[in-house]
C-alpha positions in Angstrom: 134.7 92.0 85.5 136.1 95.5 84.0 137.8 97.5 86.4 139.8 101.1 85.8 143.2 101.6 86.3 142.9 103.2 89.6 140.4 100.2 90.9 143.5 97.9 89.8 145.9 99.7 92.0 143.0 99.5 94.7 143.0 95.6 94.5 147.0 95.5 94.4 146.7 97.4 97.7 148.4 100.2 96.6 146.1 102.4 98.8 146.1 100.2 101.9 145.5 96.9 103.2 141.2 97.6 104.1 140.6 98.9 100.8 141.9 95.8 99.0 140.1 93.8 101.0 137.3 95.7 100.6 137.3 96.2 97.0 138.5 92.1 96.1 135.1 91.7 98.1 133.4 93.8 96.0 134.8 92.4 92.8 134.0 88.7 93.7 130.0 89.1 94.7 130.0 91.2 91.4 131.5 88.4 89.1 129.4 86.2 91.2 125.9 88.1 90.1 126.9 88.9 86.1 127.8 92.3 86.6 130.3 93.7 84.2 131.9 96.2 86.1 131.9 98.2 89.3 130.0 102.1 89.9 131.0 105.0 91.7 128.6 105.9 94.7 128.2 108.8 97.3 126.4 107.6 100.0 126.8 103.9 101.8 124.4 103.0 104.5 125.3 100.0 106.7 123.1 97.5 108.6 123.1 94.8 110.9 125.1 96.2 113.3 123.1 95.2 116.7 125.8 93.0 118.6 122.3 90.7 119.2 123.0 90.3 115.6 126.4 89.7 114.6 128.0 88.9 117.9 131.4 88.6 118.9 132.4 87.7 115.1 130.8 90.8 113.9 132.6 92.6 116.6 135.9 91.5 115.7 135.3 92.3 112.1 134.5 95.7 112.3 137.0 96.4 114.9 140.1 94.8 112.9 139.2 96.9 109.8 139.3 99.9 112.0 142.5 99.0 113.5 143.7 98.1 109.2 143.1 102.3 108.9 139.9 101.2 106.9 138.1 104.9 106.4 135.0 105.6 104.5 135.4 106.8 101.3 132.1 108.4 100.8 129.4 109.7 102.8 128.4 106.5 105.1 125.5 106.0 107.4 124.8 103.0 109.8 121.7 101.2 111.2 120.7 101.7 114.7 122.3 99.6 117.5 120.9 97.5 120.2 118.8 99.8 122.5 120.9 100.8 125.5 118.5 101.7 128.0 117.0 99.8 131.1 113.0 98.7 131.1 111.6 99.4 134.7 114.8 99.4 136.3 116.1 96.4 134.8 119.6 97.4 132.8 121.1 95.6 129.9 123.6 92.9 130.8 127.5 94.8 131.1 129.0 92.7 129.0 126.5 93.5 126.2 126.7 97.0 126.7 130.6 97.3 126.8 130.5 95.3 123.1 127.6 97.1 121.5 129.3 100.3 122.4 132.8 98.9 121.3 131.2 98.1 117.5 129.8 101.8 117.7 133.1 103.3 118.7 134.8 101.4 115.3 131.9 102.0 112.9 132.9 106.0 114.4 136.4 105.8 114.2 135.7 104.9 110.4 133.7 108.1 109.6 130.1 106.7 110.1 128.0 110.0 110.0 124.9 108.7 111.5 123.1 105.8 113.2 119.4 105.7 111.8 117.4 103.4 110.0 116.1 106.5 107.8 119.5 107.7 106.4 117.4 110.0 104.0 116.7 112.4 106.7 120.1 112.8 107.3 121.0 113.4 104.0 118.8 113.1 100.9 120.0 111.5 97.6 119.1 113.1 94.0 117.0 111.5 91.6 119.7 109.1 89.7 122.2 109.2 92.7 124.0 106.0 92.9 123.9 104.6 96.4 125.3 101.5 98.4 122.4 101.0 100.8 121.9 97.9 103.0 118.2 98.5 105.0 115.8 97.1 103.2 113.3 99.8 104.1 115.6 102.4 103.4 116.4 100.7 100.0 113.1 100.9 98.8 112.5 104.5 100.0 115.4 105.6 98.4 114.6 103.8 94.8 110.6 104.2 94.9 110.3 107.4 96.6 113.5 109.6 96.0 114.7 108.1 92.2 117.9 107.2 93.4 119.6 103.8 92.4 120.9 101.5 95.2 121.1 97.9 95.1 119.6 96.0 98.3 123.0 95.5 99.7 123.9 93.0 102.5 125.2 95.0 105.6 128.8 93.9 105.1 128.5 94.6 101.4 127.4 98.0 101.8 130.2 98.5 104.7 132.8 97.4 102.2 131.4 99.7 99.5 131.4 102.6 101.6 135.4 102.4 102.3 136.0 101.9 98.2 133.8 104.3 97.5 131.6 102.0 94.9 129.7 98.9 94.7 129.2 96.3 91.5 126.6 97.6 88.9 123.4 95.5 89.7 119.8 95.9 88.2 119.1 98.6 90.3 121.2 101.0 88.8 120.3 100.6 85.4 117.4 102.5 86.3 113.2 101.4 86.3 112.1 97.9 84.7 110.4 98.4 81.4 107.3 96.1 82.7 105.9 95.0 85.7 104.1 91.5 86.7 101.3 92.7 89.2 99.5 96.1 89.6 98.3 96.3 93.0 95.5 98.7 93.8 94.9 99.7 97.5 92.2 101.2 99.3 93.2 104.5 101.3 95.0 103.7 104.6 93.4 105.6 107.3 96.7 106.3 109.4 100.5 105.1 109.2 99.7 101.5 111.0 97.1 100.4 108.6 99.5 101.7 105.6 102.0 99.1 107.0 99.8 96.8 107.0 99.3 97.5 103.4 102.7 97.0 102.8 102.5 93.5 104.2 99.8 92.4 102.2 101.2 93.8 98.8 104.6 92.5 99.3 103.2 89.2 99.5 101.8 89.5 96.1 105.0 89.6 93.7 107.4 87.5 95.6 109.9 87.1 92.6 109.0 90.5 90.3 108.5 94.1 90.7 104.7 95.5 91.3 103.1 98.3 90.6 101.1 100.0 93.4 98.0 102.6 93.3 96.3 104.0 95.9 99.5 106.1 97.6 100.1 109.2 95.5 97.8 111.7 98.3 99.2 109.9 101.2 101.4 111.8 103.9 105.0 111.0 104.0 104.7 108.5 106.9 102.1 106.9 105.5 104.6 105.7 102.7 107.6 104.9 104.7 105.6 102.5 106.8 104.2 101.1 103.8 107.7 100.3 102.2 109.4 99.1 105.2 106.7 96.4 105.7 106.3 95.9 101.9 110.5 94.7 102.4 109.3 92.2 105.3 108.0 90.0 102.4 109.3 90.9 99.3 112.9 90.6 98.0 112.5 93.8 95.5 114.7 96.8 95.3 112.1 98.8 94.2 108.4 99.3 94.3 106.8 101.2 91.8 104.4 104.1 93.4 101.8 105.5 91.1 102.2 109.1 91.5 105.1 109.1 93.4 108.0 107.2 92.0 109.8 109.0 89.4 109.0 108.2 85.9 106.0 105.5 87.1 104.1 106.5 83.7 106.9 105.0 81.5 106.2 101.6 82.8 104.1 99.0 81.1 101.6 97.7 83.0 100.0 96.3 79.9 100.6 92.6 80.8 100.5 92.9 84.7 97.9 90.8 86.5 95.7 93.3 89.0 95.2 92.6 92.4 92.8 94.3 94.9 93.6 95.1 98.8 91.1 96.0 100.5 90.0 97.3 104.2 88.4 94.1 105.4 91.6 92.5 104.9 93.5 94.5 108.0 91.3 93.2 110.3 93.4 90.0 111.0 95.9 92.0 112.2 94.7 94.3 114.8 94.2 91.7 117.8 92.7 92.3 121.0 96.1 93.0 123.3 94.1 93.1 126.5 96.2 90.1 127.9 99.3 92.5 127.7 99.1 93.6 131.0 102.6 95.8 131.5 103.4 97.0 127.6 106.2 97.9 126.3 104.5 100.5 123.9 106.7 101.3 120.5 106.3 103.9 117.9 109.6 104.8 115.5 110.0 101.6 113.1 111.6 102.8 110.6 113.0 105.9 113.1 110.8 108.9 113.1 111.3 112.3 111.5 111.8 115.4 113.8 108.4 116.3 112.2 106.6 113.1 113.8 108.5 112.9 117.4 107.3 116.6 118.0 103.7 115.1 117.0 103.9 111.7 119.2 105.3 113.8 122.1 102.9 116.3 122.4 100.3 113.7 122.8 102.0 112.6 125.7 102.3 114.0 129.1 102.5 110.6 131.4 102.2 106.9 130.5 99.5 105.6 132.7 100.9 102.2 132.4 103.9 100.3 131.4 107.0 102.0 129.0 106.7 104.0 125.7 109.9 104.2 123.7 110.3 106.2 121.0 113.0 105.6 118.5 114.7 108.3 116.3 118.1 108.6 114.4 120.7 109.7 116.7 120.9 113.6 114.9 117.3 114.0 115.6 117.3 114.6 119.6 119.4 113.6 122.3 116.9 113.6 125.1 116.9 110.4 126.8 113.9 111.2 129.2 111.0 113.4 128.2 108.1 112.8 130.4 107.4 109.9 132.8 107.4 106.7 131.4 108.6 108.1 127.7 111.8 107.3 126.3 113.3 109.1 123.5 116.0 106.4 122.4 118.1 108.3 120.0 120.1 105.8 117.9 118.8 102.9 119.0 116.2 99.9 117.9 114.0 98.1 119.9 113.6 95.1 117.1 117.1 93.9 117.2 117.2 94.2 121.0 116.7 90.9 123.4 113.6 92.7 125.0 113.2 89.3 126.7 116.5 89.9 128.7 115.2 92.8 130.0 111.9 91.7 131.3 109.8 93.1 128.9 107.0 90.4 128.5 104.9 92.1 125.5 105.3 94.8 123.1 102.5 97.1 121.7 103.5 98.8 118.5 102.2 101.2 115.6 104.7 99.7 113.3 103.4 96.5 110.4 107.3 95.7 110.6 108.1 95.5 113.9 104.7 93.1 114.6 107.1 90.9 112.5 109.9 90.9 113.3 109.7 91.8 117.3 108.9 88.3 118.1 111.9 86.3 115.9 114.2 89.1 116.9 113.3 90.4 120.4 112.0 87.4 121.8 108.5 88.8 122.9 105.1 88.9 121.8 103.7 91.6 119.6 100.4 93.3 119.0 99.7 95.9 116.7 97.2 99.1 117.1 97.0 102.1 115.1 99.0 105.4 116.5 96.5 107.7 118.0 94.9 104.8 120.1 97.7 103.1 120.7 98.7 106.9 122.3 95.4 107.3 123.9 95.9 103.5 125.5 99.7 104.9 126.8 98.4 107.9 128.9 95.0 105.8 130.3 92.3 107.0 127.5 92.3 104.1 125.3 
């Protein structure tokens, strides 16, 4: 791999041990993937910081870096941590709470600006800007909506990229592909939840290539966010070409692409009867809500009739823990990467197709999908 003189000096340790470690890993990963050089970035976003995900080894890793004097050299944000709140009076284990806070403290010491899975609400990248983002839903949003360029980075690599201010020159940093394998036509979703289900289905269509999607051009921003977050669950793609949304979409060749249609009839299987969920945790905010969405949701809830409602947002959106009886606004936290079963949660009702997929695997609970307005009516006892 070609390195600039400054990068060679970094590698030799002239700017400190932490920076040398960071760039050494970036070079090795880049070489293994055939990258010819590194590229400077303006914003890194780190994922995988829930203690339930990274455990003691991850805690030791970030603390060791912080002790070495590692500091982020570019604007850096970080994914949400485990939701450190009680459920029906049952609190997280003290040891988990302590270790999660140590992870957060180490990342803050390195210079993390915010904890959220929607970093584009904290700092919105410009078209053509080079990033090193790790959260899959944020990667697709950056590349597909904003026209920025980021590899779909592993969490550790994005952390090291934030320290070095560089990442490897992957395909994502070379712009949109010249052609796509599939053109996916969608019937119009009626709410963000349905957009998320369409995302799951569309993501399965082209598992090894990039698709162009039609039917999203006139959708509200929350619908696009939910669609991309769910699309990233089955698909490893770093970008989805959204007709009418993605900058430069019209230049992509679709002549030889296979056509696929996804209609509303395919959504039904995802909306199972949730009546067996007798004392539910209701969850909204996967990905994190914007301030506007938060205000809209809270305005529709005066009290929770049964169970609890958790609304997750970035830590800069709101610091309010309790807004209404039975409602928790969790700033900087993520319910999906929290072992909810350890808090006595039996089942979750959510409007997020992404959360529906991950909750049983990561949180250890049953999950049911419900459209947002229907969920909110059920929360207040009108559904």
